[in-house]
C-alpha positions, 0 to 999 in steps of 0.5 A: 501518460498519467502517474499511475502508468509510471508507478503501477503499484499502489499501497492501500490502508484498510481500516477496521470498518473496511474503508480503504485509503490510498497511501501512495503509488510505487514503481514496483511491488517490492518498493510498495512492500518496503513502504508498508514495512516502513509504515508498520515500523513506525517511521516517526509515528505510532506503529500499526499493530494489527496485521493485514491493514495494508494492501498492495494493488496493481493499478492497471489490472485491478488485481489485489495482492494482500501482503 
């Protein structure tokens, strides 16, 4: 069993050019959304000011749920 089966939600960062980067995997959608809130709040780095830069996706189904 691979890691994405244990943590089926992934957080994706999409830049202004449409390029996408996986930030991490989470066990639940709520956990993924908390990760996004921490990233957007700054958590030790410059906060992201543009909305919609982070996405939550379910790995198995490939369904994208935009936060």
